[in-house]
C-alpha positions as CSV (number, residue, x, y, z in Angstrom):
1,X,140.7,100.4,-53.9
2,X,137.8,99.6,-50.9
3,X,135.4,98.0,-53.3
4,X,132.0,99.1,-52.1
5,X,131.2,100.6,-55.5
6,X,132.5,104.1,-55.2
7,X,133.0,105.8,-59.3
8,X,133.2,109.2,-57.4
9,X,129.7,110.2,-58.7
10,X,128.3,112.2,-56.0
11,X,125.2,109.8,-53.9
12,X,121.6,110.7,-53.9
13,X,121.7,113.2,-50.7
14,X,124.4,115.1,-51.8
15,X,122.9,115.9,-55.8
16,X,119.6,117.1,-53.9
17,X,121.2,119.2,-51.8
18,X,123.8,120.9,-54.3
19,X,120.2,121.0,-55.9
20,X,118.7,122.7,-53.0
21,X,121.8,125.0,-52.7
22,X,121.4,126.5,-56.0
23,X,117.7,126.3,-56.4
24,X,118.1,128.6,-52.6
25,X,120.6,130.4,-54.4
26,X,118.7,131.7,-57.7
27,X,115.9,132.6,-55.1
28,X,118.8,134.9,-53.0
29,X,119.7,136.2,-56.7
30,X,116.2,137.0,-58.0
31,X,114.7,138.6,-54.3
32,X,118.0,141.2,-54.4
33,X,117.5,141.9,-58.3
34,X,113.8,142.4,-57.5
35,X,114.7,145.2,-54.5
36,X,117.7,146.7,-56.1
37,X,117.6,150.3,-56.3
38,X,119.0,152.3,-59.9
39,X,122.1,153.8,-59.7
40,X,120.8,157.0,-60.8
41,X,118.8,156.9,-57.9
42,X,121.2,156.3,-55.5
43,X,124.0,158.9,-56.3
44,X,121.1,161.8,-56.3
45,X,122.4,164.4,-54.4
46,X,119.7,165.6,-51.7
47,X,120.6,168.3,-49.8
48,X,120.8,168.1,-45.7
49,X,119.8,171.0,-44.2
50,X,119.5,169.7,-40.6
51,X,123.3,171.4,-39.9
52,X,122.1,175.2,-41.0
53,X,120.3,175.3,-37.5
54,X,116.8,176.2,-39.3
55,X,113.8,176.6,-37.0
């Protein structure tokens, strides 16, 4: 085709970018997992007595 040796493989810069994106994704997922609130805590009913007008 163009004769410049392009074999369809990503160049070094693209490989580095892909590796950095993958590492960033892993860090974000690890952070999200560390900050995750167990479902048992999010579904627990907490009484809201503000509407009762307690003084």
